[in-house]
Structure formats: C-alpha cells, structure tokens
C-alpha positions in Angstrom: 255.7 9.9 54.1 254.6 10.8 57.6 251.1 12.3 58.0 250.8 15.9 59.4 248.4 16.2 62.3 245.4 18.4 61.8 245.1 21.3 64.2 241.7 22.9 64.8 241.0 26.4 63.6 240.9 28.7 66.6 238.3 31.0 65.1 235.9 28.1 64.5 236.4 26.9 68.0 235.7 30.3 69.5 232.5 30.8 67.5 231.2 27.3 68.3 231.8 27.7 72.0 230.0 31.1 72.0 227.0 29.6 70.4 226.9 26.7 72.8 227.2 28.9 76.0 226.3 32.5 75.3 226.7 33.5 79.0 230.4 32.6 78.8 231.1 34.4 75.5 233.6 36.9 76.8 235.7 34.1 78.3 235.8 32.2 75.0 236.9 35.3 73.2 239.8 36.0 75.5 240.8 32.3 75.7 239.1 30.2 73.1 240.9 27.0 74.1 240.1 27.2 77.8 237.1 24.8 77.7 238.1 22.7 74.6 239.2 19.2 75.5 240.3 18.1 72.0 237.2 15.9 71.4 234.5 16.5 69.0 234.0 20.2 68.2 230.5 21.7 68.4 228.9 22.4 65.1 228.9 26.0 64.1 225.8 27.7 63.0 225.7 28.6 59.4 223.5 31.6 60.1 225.8 33.4 62.6 228.1 36.0 61.0 231.7 35.4 61.2 233.3 38.4 62.9 236.0 39.0 65.5 235.4 42.8 65.8 235.5 44.5 69.2 231.9 45.7 68.7 230.5 42.1 68.8 232.8 41.2 71.6 231.5 44.2 73.7 227.9 43.2 73.0 228.6 39.6 74.0 230.2 40.8 77.2 227.2 43.0 78.0 224.8 40.2 77.5 226.8 37.9 79.8 226.2 40.3 82.7 222.5 40.6 82.2 220.5 39.3 85.2 217.8 36.7 84.7 214.5 36.2 86.5 211.6 38.6 87.4 212.3 42.2 88.3 210.4 44.6 90.7 208.8 47.5 88.9 207.7 50.4 91.2 205.3 52.7 89.4 204.6 56.3 90.4 201.7 57.1 92.8 198.5 57.5 90.9 195.4 59.5 91.9 193.1 57.2 90.1 190.4 55.7 92.3 191.1 52.2 93.6 188.9 49.2 93.1 187.9 49.4 96.8 184.7 51.2 96.0 183.3 54.6 95.1 184.8 57.4 97.1 182.5 59.5 99.2 180.8 62.4 97.4 180.9 66.0 98.3 179.5 66.6 101.8 178.9 62.9 102.6 181.6 62.8 105.3 180.2 65.8 107.1 176.6 64.4 106.8 177.8 61.1 108.3 179.7 62.9 111.1 176.6 64.9 112.0 174.1 62.1 111.6 171.7 61.7 114.5 170.0 58.4 115.2 167.1 58.8 117.7 165.8 55.2 117.9 167.2 51.6 118.1 165.0 48.8 117.0 167.1 46.3 119.0 166.5 48.1 122.3 163.7 46.8 124.6 160.4 48.6 125.0 160.3 49.9 128.6 157.0 49.0 130.3 155.3 51.7 132.1 157.3 54.5 130.5 155.5 57.8 130.8 155.3 60.5 128.2 156.1 64.2 128.6 152.9 66.1 128.3 151.7 69.6 129.3 150.2 68.1 132.5 153.5 66.4 133.3 155.4 69.6 132.9 153.5 71.2 135.8 153.5 68.1 138.0 156.1 68.1 140.8 155.7 64.4 141.1 157.6 64.0 137.8 160.8 64.4 139.7 163.2 61.4 139.3 161.1 60.0 136.4 162.2 59.2 132.9 159.6 60.5 130.4 159.5 59.8 126.7 159.3 62.7 124.2 156.2 62.6 122.0 156.7 61.9 118.3 155.5 65.3 117.1 157.8 67.1 119.5 160.8 64.9 118.4 160.2 66.1 114.8 160.1 69.7 115.9 163.2 69.3 118.0 165.1 67.7 115.1 164.2 70.8 113.0 165.5 73.1 115.7 168.8 71.2 116.0 168.2 70.3 119.6 169.8 66.8 119.4 173.6 66.4 119.3 175.5 63.5 117.6 177.5 62.9 120.8 174.4 62.2 122.9 173.3 58.6 123.5 169.9 58.6 121.9 170.8 55.7 119.6 171.0 53.2 122.4 167.3 53.3 123.3 164.0 52.5 121.7 162.8 56.1 121.6 164.0 59.4 122.9 163.4 59.9 126.7 164.6 62.4 129.3 165.2 62.4 133.0 163.3 65.0 135.0 165.9 66.3 137.4 165.7 69.3 139.8 166.9 71.8 137.2 164.3 70.4 134.8 161.5 71.1 137.3 162.8 74.7 137.7 162.5 75.3 134.0 159.1 73.5 133.9 157.8 75.9 136.5 159.0 78.9 134.4 157.4 77.5 131.3 154.1 76.6 133.0 153.8 79.9 134.9 154.8 82.3 132.1 152.0 84.7 131.2 151.7 88.0 129.3 153.3 90.9 131.1 155.5 88.6 133.2 159.2 89.2 133.4 161.0 86.8 130.9 163.4 84.2 132.2 167.0 84.8 131.1 169.8 82.5 132.2 173.1 81.1 131.1 173.2 77.3 131.7 176.6 76.5 133.1 178.3 73.5 134.6 181.2 71.0 134.1 181.6 68.8 131.1 179.1 66.0 130.8 176.6 67.4 133.4 173.8 67.6 130.8 173.6 71.2 129.8 172.6 70.5 126.2 170.1 67.9 127.4 168.6 70.4 129.8 168.3 72.9 126.9 166.5 70.2 124.9 164.1 69.6 127.8 163.3 73.3 128.0 162.5 73.5 124.2 160.4 70.4 124.4 158.3 71.8 127.3 158.0 75.2 125.5 156.7 73.4 122.4 154.2 71.5 124.4 152.9 74.8 125.9 152.5 76.2 122.3 155.4 78.6 122.6 157.4 79.8 119.5 160.9 78.4 119.8 163.8 79.9 117.9 167.1 77.9 118.2 170.7 78.5 117.2 172.1 75.0 117.6 175.6 75.6 116.4 176.7 79.3 116.8 180.1 78.5 115.2 178.4 78.7 111.9 177.9 82.4 112.6 181.6 83.3 113.1 183.7 80.9 111.1 183.3 82.8 107.8 181.5 79.9 106.1 178.5 82.0 105.1 178.1 85.2 103.1 177.8 88.5 104.9 177.2 92.2 104.0 177.2 95.5 105.8 173.8 96.6 107.1 172.9 100.0 105.6 172.4 103.0 107.9 173.8 101.5 111.1 176.1 103.1 113.5 178.2 101.4 114.7 178.4 99.4 111.5 176.6 96.1 111.7 176.7 93.1 109.3 174.0 90.7 108.4 174.2 87.1 107.1 171.3 86.6 104.7 171.9 82.9 103.9 172.1 81.9 107.6 169.0 84.0 108.5 167.0 82.4 105.6 167.9 79.0 106.9 167.0 80.0 110.5 163.6 81.3 109.3 163.0 78.1 107.4 163.6 75.9 110.4 161.6 78.2 112.7 158.6 78.2 110.4 158.6 74.5 110.0 159.1 73.7 113.7 156.4 76.2 114.8 154.0 75.8 111.9 150.9 75.0 114.0 151.3 78.0 116.3 152.3 80.5 113.6 149.3 79.6 111.5 147.0 80.9 114.2 148.3 84.5 114.0 148.4 87.0 111.1 150.4 90.1 110.2 149.0 93.1 112.1 151.5 95.9 111.1 152.8 97.5 108.0 156.4 96.7 107.3 158.0 99.0 104.7 160.8 97.7 102.6 159.3 94.2 102.2 157.9 92.7 99.0 154.4 93.7 97.9 153.1 90.2 98.3 152.8 90.8 102.1 149.1 91.2 102.9 147.4 92.0 106.2 145.7 88.6 106.4 148.9 86.6 105.7 149.7 84.1 108.5 153.0 84.4 110.3 153.9 81.0 108.9 153.7 82.2 105.3 155.4 85.4 106.3 158.4 83.5 107.7 158.5 81.3 104.6 158.7 84.5 102.5 162.1 85.3 104.0 163.2 81.7 103.8 162.6 81.6 100.1 164.3 84.9 99.2 167.5 85.4 101.2 167.7 89.0 100.1 164.7 89.7 102.4 165.7 87.3 105.1 166.9 89.9 107.6 164.1 92.4 107.1 161.6 89.5 107.4 163.2 88.3 110.6 163.0 91.8 112.1 159.4 92.1 111.1 158.5 88.6 112.4 160.1 89.5 115.7 158.1 92.7 115.9 154.9 90.7 115.2 155.7 88.2 117.9 156.6 90.8 120.5 153.6 93.1 119.9 151.5 93.3 123.1 147.8 93.1 123.3 147.1 90.6 120.5 147.4 87.4 122.4 150.8 86.5 120.9 152.4 83.3 122.2 155.6 83.5 124.4 158.9 83.2 122.7 161.9 81.1 123.7 165.3 81.8 122.3 167.9 79.0 122.8 171.6 78.9 121.9 174.1 76.1 122.6 177.7 77.2 122.8 177.7 80.8 124.0 181.4 81.2 124.3 181.9 80.8 120.6 180.3 84.2 120.1 182.4 86.0 122.8 185.1 87.5 120.6 186.3 88.3 117.1 185.1 86.4 114.2 186.7 85.2 110.9 185.0 87.9 108.9 186.9 91.0 107.9 185.7 94.6 107.6 186.4 97.0 104.8 189.6 98.0 106.7 190.7 94.3 106.7 190.2 94.0 110.4 188.4 91.1 112.2 184.7 91.8 112.8 183.6 91.4 116.4 180.8 88.9 117.0 178.6 91.7 118.6 178.8 93.6 115.3 176.9 90.8 113.5 173.2 91.6 113.6 172.0 88.1 114.4 174.5 87.8 117.3 173.8 91.3 118.6 170.1 90.6 118.6 170.5 87.5 120.7 172.8 89.2 123.2 170.4 92.0 123.7 167.6 89.5 124.4 169.8 87.6 126.8 170.9 90.7 128.6 167.4 92.2 128.6 168.7 95.7 127.8 170.1 97.6 125.0 173.7 97.4 123.9 173.4 100.6 121.9 172.8 100.9 118.2 169.8 100.5 115.9 168.3 97.4 117.8 167.9 99.3 121.0 164.1 99.1 121.2 163.8 95.3 120.4 165.1 93.7 123.5 161.8 93.4 125.4 159.5 90.3 125.5 156.2 91.8 126.6 154.3 88.6 125.9 156.6 86.5 128.2 159.2 84.0 127.2 162.7 82.8 128.0 166.2 83.3 126.7 168.6 80.4 127.4 172.2 80.1 126.5 174.2 77.0 127.3 178.0 76.8 127.7 179.8 74.0 125.9 182.8 72.3 127.6 183.4 69.7 124.9 184.1 72.3 122.2 185.9 75.1 124.1 187.1 78.1 122.0 190.3 79.9 122.9 190.6 81.7 126.2 190.2 85.0 124.5 186.6 83.9 123.9 185.9 82.1 127.2 187.6 84.4 129.8 184.8 87.1 129.7 182.0 84.5 129.8 183.6 82.5 132.7 184.2 85.7 134.8 180.6 86.9 134.3 179.2 83.4 135.1 181.3 83.0 138.2 180.2 86.3 139.5 176.6 85.6 138.9 176.8 82.2 140.5 178.4 83.7 143.6 175.8 86.4 143.7 173.0 83.8 143.6 174.7 81.9 146.5 175.1 85.1 148.5 178.9 84.6 148.4 181.8 86.8 147.3 182.7 86.2 143.7 185.9 86.7 141.8 186.8 90.4 141.3 186.7 92.1 138.0 190.0 92.1 136.1 190.0 95.3 134.0 193.6 94.8 132.9 193.3 91.2 131.8 194.0 91.2 128.1 192.1 88.0 127.5 188.8 89.4 128.8 186.6 90.9 126.1 184.9 93.8 127.9 182.1 94.2 125.4 181.0 90.6 126.1 181.5 91.0 129.9 179.4 94.2 130.0 176.6 92.4 128.2 176.6 89.3 130.4 177.5 90.6 133.9 173.9 90.8 135.0 172.5 87.6 133.5 171.7 84.9 136.0 173.5 81.6 135.9 171.7 78.3 136.1 174.4 75.8 137.2 173.9 72.2 136.3 175.7 69.8 138.7 175.8 66.1 139.4 172.8 63.9 139.7 171.4 63.1 143.2 171.4 59.5 144.3 167.6 59.2 143.6 168.0 60.7 140.1 170.9 58.4 139.3 169.0 55.3 140.4 166.0 56.2 138.2 168.4 56.7 135.2 170.3 53.5 135.7 167.1 51.5 136.2 165.9 52.9 132.9 169.2 51.7 131.3 168.6 48.2 132.6 164.9 48.1 131.5 166.0 49.2 128.0 168.4 46.3 127.7 171.4 48.6 127.4 172.7 47.6 130.9 172.8 43.8 131.7 174.0 44.0 135.3 171.4 44.0 138.1 171.0 47.4 139.7 171.9 47.0 143.4 173.1 49.5 146.0 176.7 48.3 145.7 176.6 48.6 141.9 175.0 52.1 142.1 177.5 53.3 144.6 180.4 52.0 142.4 179.1 53.7 139.3 178.4 57.0 141.1 181.9 57.0 142.5 183.4 56.3 139.0 181.2 59.0 137.5 182.5 61.8 139.6 179.6 61.7 142.1 176.8 61.6 139.5 178.0 63.3 136.3 175.4 62.1 133.8 177.8 61.8 130.9 180.3 59.7 132.8 177.5 57.6 134.3 176.3 56.8 130.8 179.8 56.0 129.7 180.4 53.7 132.6 177.2 51.7 132.2 175.8 51.8 128.7 178.8 52.5 126.6 181.1 50.3 128.6 179.0 47.3 127.8 179.1 48.1 124.1 
C-alpha cells in the first residue's frame, strides 16, 4: 500500500513564521507559503494564542509599520530659569547701565599733574592745563549727579579736567561773584561732543571750591516722564503741581553735597506750615534733612530753604543752580490734569522755579517774588545733543538760543516764527532774553595739552607729534573733544 505524503498545516506555518519575523507578519497572513521552502518548519510557541481573527491581523499590520530608533521630542517653551546663572534682580540692569567709574588702577599716574584749587580757579595761567579734581570735590559732584556714564572718566587714574577758554570765563564769574552783584545766567549750547556737560561739571567744581551752595538737576527727564508721584499745589492760579518724592531726593542730595557750608548757617525766619520741630537755632543742613526724611513736607521745606539762602544781609553764600538737558523741559509732560490733558512742564512747581531763576524774572503766578539772587550766584542750563527730545520740545529752545548767540555776536539772528506750530511760546518767552554760552571746538594748544595728557596716562600709545596732532584734529571735526577722545583713547581700546 502506497504511503500518503504528509502536507504541512497552513495555520501552523503562518503562526510559526509570524513569531520568527514579527515585522513581516502581514505578509505571512496574506500568503503564508511565500517564504516557506519546504524544509524544517520553525517551532511554534506554545504560549501564543491560536487565532486567525481580523483584530489580531490588524494589530500585527500596525506593528509592522512602526518606526524604530530614537525620536525627536520638542517640548513647549518654559519660563523656568535656565542653568546659566541667576537672572538679574529688580533694578540691577538700570544700575549697571547708569554705573559710573571714576578711576582706573591700570592707568598710569601722571607726573606733575596739578590739582584744581581756589587759587587755580582765579589764575589765568591755568589755561591749556589739565587739572585733577580733589577727592572731596569728587564725592560732592557724585552726589550732585555731575558725572555721566558716557564720559571717559574710567580710562584714567583719577578725574581730571581741561581748563579751556570757556572754563576760564566761568572761573572769572565764580571768583568775582559777591553779594549784590548781578547773577550769571546762561544756556550752555554747542554741537554734540563739544563738552557741554563737562563744562557744567567744571562750573560746579569751582563753585564748591569757593564754598557756594550748589543745587543740581542732573537728569530733568525724571521730572516729566511720569515716573514719580505728583499732586496739585493748593491755592495756586494757574494751577501748579508739585512732586514730593523727587523734591525729597533733591533735598537729600543737596544737603549731603553742601553739608559743610549749610552747617555754618541757621534758620533766621519763621516758616508757617512746617513741623513744630523747626527751631530758630536749627542749621540749614538739618533743616534740609527734615524735608528729605518726610516727603509730605519736601516742597514747603524747599521753598523755605530757598528763602533762607536768598535772604540778604546775613552773609549767605552764593547759590548755583545747574541743569543738564534743558530741552526736555520745554513742552508737555506725561502727567495728566484732572481734565485728562497733558500738564505742561512750566506748570510743575520745580520746573517753573528753575525757569524763573534762569530767566531772572517772573513768569507769573505764586512764585513771582522768588526769582532774585541777592547774594550772588549763577544759573546754568546745558543743552544735550545726545538725547534730543522731539522737535516740539527743541524748536523753542533752539530759536531762543540762536537769537541770543546772534545778539552776542552783534549779528542778525533768525526771525521769530509766531505761526510755527512746533514752537512752544511759553518756553520761548521765558528764554528769549537769556544769554547763550556757546561751546565750540578746542584750539590747537588746548587739543595738544589734552592729547599729551592721554599719552602720559597710558591711554594713548602713539607719540604726540605735529603730524599726529594734525591728523587727529582733522578727524575730530577741527577739535571736537568727544571725537578727539574717540579717535585717540577709545580707538586703542
């Protein structure tokens, strides 16, 4: 009897091939004999369920299309701090941006460097000399905000300044000021980089050496940007507004910078409306600190302190008012009135007080009798070209300055433009009679003295020759001090 050949079971073949190659499961289910060669069959797993349902076939087909290897996972952006370090705290960026460095230990000590003194202030031979500022005066100027972060004090061993022609003019004013003499009022103008802020610093330094009381507004933008609180001043027509926090800080800096002078004078008048702690024998230093500690009394204390300093016949010291950036105050501010309208800068009590002192006359209103300086003094306002406000703020100031410069040169100035919408006529009327002190380029002798000081300090490595000086003067616009420093000191760094 012939033997019957044994044929393999198709179900067992399909299951065995699926277990041996899971990625090809779907192909085995559709054609289980496609990869079988008739040789020894793979051993089936006893633990696998025996099923030919469509559900298992679909699961096997899905597993065959699954990609292998690593996948890229993109997570959502997280606000959690990174491991790069601690983020800067509140106010640290602004403090770093406004940080002022006044000395450099790596700079060389200049041999034979003179020092600014009361005698040097009155010496005409100080022209074209670089004089160092005394340490005590540097501390006072720092409190008054006289130094700017953009100035190049950090490249030298100690702060020093060049006595130029405009410096000698201010020195003669400070040295010759006496009681009863007409105060010096001027707007310091000039192109960008000519040294207007440095000249203002020189004037304050010379006034401090002569025991003047110096009051400085270093950044007038703080008065108009709406960053400090304000309130209407009672019983004023037109309505004025005072800023108690800013006035308190101004009193604090003024009292600390002029402590030695204010301690020599006491309160001589009765000032109603002030705290009962005010006594007749209180020094003006303690009196100013009273308004600095309690901002609610800051503006009344400032008014009373000004009345004490300007009282004639008591041997009061001269007063210098200094402001850097006049055009910022020549227009509307970010503050709003009760009618939700912008408040003009001249309606702020602190700004109006300064403008009346600068103009030397009353602008109307309740501060009309406080614009005089009977004990002598100076009021200086510098224009800033590096931080120019909009033309609506600068047009009136530029027109008044141009007319005053032409008047000083006995030339015909630009005509008034009554129909120019950008000109603020309140500001123009206040400044149209104030003299302009124009700061121009350095002379060749002044530039040589300054460049030689750079070389002696180690900030300039090239020898100072006539050809080198002529080249740098030509590249610096004929002697613009800011461009001269940029082309010599900063170019090497």
